[in-house]
C-alpha positions as CSV (number, residue, x, y, z in Angstrom):
1,M,26.1,14.6,16.1
2,E,27.7,14.5,12.6
3,K,24.8,12.4,11.2
4,I,22.1,14.9,12.3
5,Y,24.0,17.6,10.3
6,L,24.2,15.3,7.3
7,A,20.4,14.7,7.6
8,A,19.7,18.4,8.0
9,L,21.7,19.2,4.9
10,Q,19.9,16.5,2.9
11,M,16.5,17.8,3.9
12,V,17.0,20.7,1.6
13,A,15.2,19.9,-1.6
14,G,17.8,19.4,-4.4
15,I,20.7,18.5,-2.2
16,G,21.5,14.9,-2.9
17,R,24.5,12.5,-2.6
18,A,26.8,14.5,-5.0
19,H,26.2,17.8,-3.2
20,L,26.6,16.2,0.2
21,T,29.9,14.7,-0.8
22,S,31.1,18.0,-2.2
23,L,30.2,19.9,1.0
24,V,31.7,17.4,3.4
25,S,34.8,17.2,1.3
26,F,35.2,21.0,1.1
27,F,34.5,21.8,4.8
28,G,35.8,18.6,6.4
29,S,32.5,17.6,7.9
30,A,28.7,18.1,7.7
31,Q,28.7,20.0,10.9
32,Q,31.3,22.5,9.6
33,A,29.4,22.8,6.4
34,W,26.2,23.6,8.3
35,Q,27.9,26.1,10.6
36,A,29.9,27.8,7.8
37,S,29.4,31.5,7.2
38,K,27.2,32.6,4.4
39,R,30.3,34.0,2.6
40,D,32.2,30.6,2.9
41,L,29.1,28.7,1.7
42,F,28.8,31.0,-1.3
43,L,32.5,30.9,-2.2
44,C,32.8,27.1,-1.9
45,R,30.6,26.8,-5.1
46,C,29.4,23.4,-4.0
47,L,25.9,24.7,-4.6
48,D,24.3,26.7,-7.3
49,D,22.6,30.0,-6.3
50,A,19.1,28.4,-6.0
51,L,20.3,25.7,-3.6
52,Y,22.5,28.1,-1.7
53,N,19.4,30.3,-1.0
54,K,17.3,27.3,-0.1
55,L,20.0,26.1,2.4
56,L,20.1,29.5,4.1
57,I,16.3,29.6,4.5
58,H,16.4,26.0,5.9
59,Q,19.2,26.9,8.4
60,E,17.1,29.8,9.7
61,N,14.1,27.6,10.2
62,T,15.8,24.5,11.7
63,D,16.8,23.9,15.3
64,I,19.3,21.0,15.0
65,Y,19.1,20.0,18.7
66,K,15.3,20.1,18.7
67,L,15.2,18.0,15.5
68,A,17.6,15.4,17.0
69,S,15.6,15.2,20.2
70,E,12.3,14.7,18.3
71,W,13.7,11.9,16.2
72,E,15.3,10.2,19.2
73,K,11.9,10.2,21.0
74,S,10.2,8.8,17.9
75,G,12.8,5.9,17.7
76,I,14.2,7.3,14.4
77,H,17.8,6.5,13.7
78,I,20.1,7.9,11.0
79,C,22.6,5.8,9.0
80,S,25.2,7.3,6.7
81,V,27.7,5.7,4.2
82,N,30.4,6.1,6.8
83,D,28.7,3.9,9.4
84,S,29.7,0.3,10.0
85,E,26.1,-0.8,10.1
86,Y,25.4,0.6,6.6
87,P,24.2,-2.5,4.6
88,E,27.1,-3.7,2.5
89,L,24.8,-4.9,-0.4
90,L,23.2,-1.4,-0.6
91,L,26.7,0.3,-0.4
92,Q,27.8,-1.7,-3.5
93,T,25.0,-0.3,-5.7
94,F,25.5,2.5,-8.2
95,N,23.6,5.2,-6.3
96,P,23.2,4.3,-2.6
97,P,21.7,7.0,-0.4
98,Y,24.4,9.0,1.5
99,V,22.0,9.1,4.4
100,F,18.9,7.1,5.2
101,Y,16.5,6.9,8.2
102,Y,15.2,3.8,9.9
103,R,13.1,2.5,12.8
104,G,13.9,-0.8,14.3
105,K,17.2,-2.7,13.7
106,L,19.2,-3.1,10.5
107,P,20.2,-6.6,9.4
108,T,23.7,-7.9,10.2
109,T,23.5,-10.4,7.4
110,E,23.5,-10.2,3.6
111,N,20.9,-12.9,3.4
112,C,18.1,-10.6,2.3
113,V,15.6,-11.3,-0.5
114,A,13.0,-8.9,-1.9
115,I,9.4,-10.0,-2.6
116,V,7.4,-7.5,-4.7
117,G,4.3,-7.5,-6.9
118,A,1.0,-6.0,-7.8
119,R,-1.0,-3.8,-5.4
120,R,-4.2,-5.2,-6.8
121,A,-3.2,-8.7,-6.1
122,S,-5.3,-11.8,-6.4
123,A,-5.9,-14.2,-3.6
124,Y,-3.5,-16.6,-5.3
125,G,-0.7,-13.9,-5.4
126,K,-1.1,-12.9,-1.8
127,N,-1.2,-16.6,-0.8
128,V,2.1,-17.3,-2.6
129,A,3.8,-14.2,-1.2
130,T,2.8,-15.1,2.3
131,M,4.0,-18.7,2.0
132,L,7.3,-17.7,0.4
133,A,8.0,-15.0,2.9
134,A,7.3,-17.2,5.9
135,E,9.5,-20.0,4.6
136,L,12.4,-17.6,3.7
137,A,12.2,-15.9,7.1
138,E,12.2,-19.4,8.7
139,A,15.5,-20.0,6.9
140,N,16.9,-16.8,8.5
141,I,16.5,-14.7,5.4
142,W,15.3,-11.1,5.8
143,V,12.4,-10.4,3.5
144,V,12.5,-6.9,1.9
145,S,9.5,-5.2,0.4
146,G,7.8,-1.9,0.0
147,A,4.8,-2.0,2.4
148,A,2.4,-1.3,-0.4
149,R,-1.0,-2.9,-0.7
150,G,-1.3,-6.4,-2.1
151,I,1.8,-8.5,-2.6
152,D,4.1,-6.3,-0.4
153,T,1.8,-6.4,2.6
154,A,1.3,-10.2,2.2
155,A,5.1,-10.6,2.1
156,H,5.7,-8.6,5.3
157,Q,2.9,-10.4,7.1
158,G,4.3,-13.8,6.1
159,A,7.8,-13.0,7.1
160,L,6.7,-11.7,10.5
161,T,5.3,-15.1,11.4
162,K,8.7,-16.7,11.2
163,G,11.4,-14.0,11.3
164,Y,12.4,-10.6,10.1
165,T,11.4,-8.2,7.4
166,I,12.4,-4.7,6.1
167,A,9.8,-2.2,4.8
168,V,11.3,0.4,2.4
169,L,9.0,3.4,2.2
170,G,8.5,6.2,-0.4
171,C,7.7,8.6,2.5
172,G,9.1,9.3,5.9
173,V,9.6,6.4,8.3
174,D,7.1,8.1,10.7
175,V,4.4,8.3,8.0
176,A,2.0,5.3,7.7
177,Y,1.4,4.7,4.0
178,P,-0.9,3.2,3.0
179,P,-2.8,4.3,6.2
180,E,-4.3,0.8,6.8
181,N,-0.7,-0.5,7.3
182,S,-0.1,1.6,10.4
183,K,-0.1,-1.4,12.8
184,L,1.9,-3.5,10.3
185,L,4.6,-0.9,10.1
186,A,4.7,-0.6,13.9
187,H,5.1,-4.4,14.1
188,I,7.9,-4.3,11.5
189,A,9.8,-1.7,13.5
190,E,9.7,-4.1,16.4
191,C,10.7,-7.2,14.3
192,G,13.0,-5.7,11.6
193,A,13.3,-2.3,10.1
194,V,11.3,0.4,8.5
195,V,13.6,2.3,6.1
196,S,13.5,5.4,3.9
197,E,15.9,7.9,2.4
198,Y,13.2,10.6,2.8
199,P,13.3,12.7,5.9
200,P,10.7,12.1,8.7
201,K,7.3,13.7,8.0
202,T,7.8,13.4,4.2
203,V,4.4,12.5,2.7
204,A,4.1,9.8,0.1
205,H,4.3,11.0,-3.5
206,P,4.1,8.9,-6.7
207,G,7.4,10.3,-8.0
208,Q,9.2,9.0,-4.9
209,F,8.4,5.3,-5.4
210,P,10.8,4.5,-8.3
211,A,13.7,5.7,-6.1
212,R,12.3,3.7,-3.2
213,N,12.4,0.6,-5.5
214,R,16.2,0.9,-6.1
215,I,16.7,0.7,-2.3
216,I,14.5,-2.5,-2.1
217,N,16.8,-4.0,-4.7
218,G,20.0,-2.6,-3.2
219,L,19.3,-4.3,0.1
220,S,18.6,-7.7,-1.5
221,R,20.6,-10.5,-3.0
222,G,17.7,-11.2,-5.3
223,V,14.2,-10.0,-6.1
224,I,11.1,-12.3,-6.4
225,V,8.3,-10.9,-8.5
226,V,4.9,-12.2,-7.6
227,E,2.1,-11.0,-10.0
228,A,3.0,-8.0,-12.1
229,A,1.2,-6.5,-15.1
230,E,3.2,-5.5,-18.2
231,K,3.8,-2.0,-16.8
232,S,3.9,-2.8,-13.1
233,G,6.0,-0.8,-10.6
234,A,7.4,-4.2,-9.5
235,L,9.2,-4.5,-12.8
236,I,11.1,-1.3,-12.0
237,T,12.6,-3.1,-9.0
238,A,13.4,-6.1,-11.3
239,D,15.1,-3.7,-13.8
240,F,17.2,-2.2,-11.0
241,A,18.2,-5.8,-9.9
242,L,19.3,-6.7,-13.5
243,E,21.3,-3.4,-13.8
244,E,23.1,-4.2,-10.5
245,G,23.7,-7.8,-11.3
246,R,21.3,-9.1,-8.7
247,D,19.2,-12.2,-9.2
248,V,15.6,-12.0,-10.5
249,F,13.0,-14.6,-9.8
250,A,9.4,-14.8,-10.9
251,V,6.3,-16.8,-9.8
252,P,4.2,-18.0,-12.7
253,G,0.5,-17.3,-12.8
254,S,-2.6,-17.9,-14.9
255,I,-2.1,-17.3,-18.6
256,F,-5.6,-15.6,-18.5
257,S,-4.6,-13.0,-15.9
258,P,-3.2,-9.6,-16.9
259,S,-1.3,-9.7,-13.6
260,S,0.8,-12.6,-15.0
261,K,2.0,-10.8,-18.1
262,G,4.9,-9.1,-16.4
263,T,6.1,-12.1,-14.5
264,H,5.8,-14.4,-17.5
265,N,7.8,-11.9,-19.6
266,L,10.5,-12.0,-16.9
267,I,10.7,-15.8,-17.1
268,K,11.0,-15.6,-20.9
269,Q,13.9,-13.2,-20.4
270,G,15.7,-15.5,-18.1
271,A,14.3,-14.9,-14.7
272,K,14.3,-18.1,-12.6
273,L,10.9,-19.6,-12.2
274,V,9.9,-20.0,-8.6
275,E,7.4,-22.6,-7.4
276,S,8.5,-22.8,-3.8
277,S,11.1,-21.4,-1.3
278,T,13.4,-24.3,-2.2
279,D,14.1,-22.7,-5.6
280,I,15.4,-19.6,-3.8
281,L,17.3,-21.5,-1.0
282,E,19.0,-23.7,-3.6
283,E,20.2,-20.7,-5.5
284,Y,22.0,-19.4,-2.4
285,H,23.0,-22.8,-1.0
286,L,20.8,-22.3,2.1
287,H,18.6,-24.8,3.9
288,L,15.1,-24.5,5.4
289,G,15.7,-27.4,7.7
290,K,14.6,-31.0,7.1
291,N,11.3,-31.0,8.8
292,E,8.9,-33.8,8.1
293,P,6.0,-32.7,5.8
294,M,3.0,-31.7,7.9
295,K,0.6,-34.5,8.4
296,L,-3.0,-33.3,8.7
297,E,-5.0,-34.9,11.4
298,L,-8.5,-33.8,10.4
299,S,-11.9,-35.2,11.3
300,I,-14.2,-36.3,8.5
301,E,-16.1,-33.1,8.7
302,E,-12.9,-30.9,8.8
303,E,-11.5,-32.7,5.8
304,L,-14.7,-32.2,3.8
305,V,-14.5,-28.4,4.5
306,Y,-10.7,-28.2,3.9
307,K,-11.0,-30.0,0.5
308,T,-13.7,-27.5,-0.6
309,L,-11.3,-24.6,-0.1
310,S,-9.1,-23.3,-2.9
311,Y,-5.6,-21.8,-2.9
312,E,-6.6,-19.3,-5.5
313,S,-10.3,-18.4,-5.3
314,P,-12.0,-17.6,-2.0
315,V,-15.1,-19.8,-1.3
316,G,-18.2,-18.4,0.3
317,I,-19.6,-20.1,3.4
318,E,-22.9,-20.9,1.6
319,D,-21.1,-22.7,-1.2
320,I,-19.1,-24.7,1.5
321,I,-22.4,-25.8,3.1
322,I,-23.8,-26.8,-0.2
323,N,-20.7,-28.7,-1.4
324,T,-20.1,-30.5,1.9
325,K,-23.8,-31.1,2.8
326,L,-22.9,-30.4,6.4
327,Q,-25.2,-28.7,8.9
328,T,-25.3,-24.9,8.7
329,T,-24.3,-24.5,12.4
330,I,-21.2,-26.7,12.3
331,V,-19.4,-25.2,9.2
332,P,-18.5,-21.8,10.8
333,Y,-17.0,-23.7,13.8
334,I,-14.9,-25.9,11.5
335,L,-13.7,-22.9,9.5
336,L,-12.6,-21.2,12.8
337,Q,-10.7,-24.3,13.8
338,L,-8.9,-24.4,10.4
339,Q,-8.0,-20.7,10.8
340,L,-6.6,-21.3,14.2
341,R,-4.4,-24.1,12.9
342,G,-3.1,-21.9,10.1
343,L,-4.8,-23.8,7.3
344,A,-7.3,-21.3,6.2
345,I,-7.9,-17.5,6.2
346,E,-11.0,-15.5,6.0
347,Q,-11.4,-13.0,3.2
348,S,-14.0,-10.2,2.8
349,G,-17.6,-11.2,2.6
350,K,-17.3,-14.4,4.7
351,R,-15.2,-16.1,2.0
352,Y,-12.4,-18.5,2.8
353,L,-9.1,-19.4,1.3
354,R,-6.8,-22.3,1.9
355,I,-3.4,-21.1,3.0
356,A,-0.5,-22.4,1.0
357,K,1.9,-24.5,3.0
358,E,4.7,-26.4,1.3
359,G,4.6,-30.1,2.0
360,I,0.9,-30.4,2.7
């Protein structure tokens, strides 16, 4: 029960790692601090008057046992710095959370790499993030990201096709943000972990995301930035990585795209340029496995359609018909077959993109 008392104390706005450490040190445990008399709490001077009053109000309104029961039913676990399962890489950072919450299972390996980038990502960026994440996951690397729209979502989706991923949220682990990622987060909780230092039911707020980014970095040996404008939030994660001595990687993009400015600046500053998962695996002396490059066995019509598709710009079905000169009725069937084989993906407006696969 000690962890539920730690969590209850941390739920008071303003009580952070330093206050928790002081309270536990003074009273001997979080439970004793929670159950201390008003007089003892006041005299310990671990909290200023404002926090002291906030804690008293919070205690009156909180049923510890009910809270523990609700979280258990929701599959929400608590991890503190005193637990053996607390990720070692995160523990080594300057300001690791004293307590964090998670759904799913925590990694038992330090082979974790973050993939972050623009929310308004291009088809090229999402394609690259999906490919890298899938290949890293296949090499038993846990892919860490922030479950945001764009690159983060693509990275989680790619990792789930081959292995495990961790979503670090800027809200409670029982809050789906963005809303459209509700099913994705549920899937991640089954095949990895959904993590947050914010208590359950905490709604997303812009001010909480920079702190979330330090945890993404803290869980990871290195951070890969895929598409980032000059003032992108992904660069905050890269900054945390540099401050903690973690590796920073960057994927190059078009010189004409504003979303490449941030990544290109990172490369200029010494970030390792990434063209494939091999660049990451070599850095950590890991291996993907020596599989033979995929040999495409396509019919003449399938090859015509496949070659029409681009890795970067989605192509409309009408343009495919015009460029291939194939019958209108056969092209949708071929596109479906390419999707089922993992060679293409449908975008909005019946537009199609070739899926990046190393070795093809």
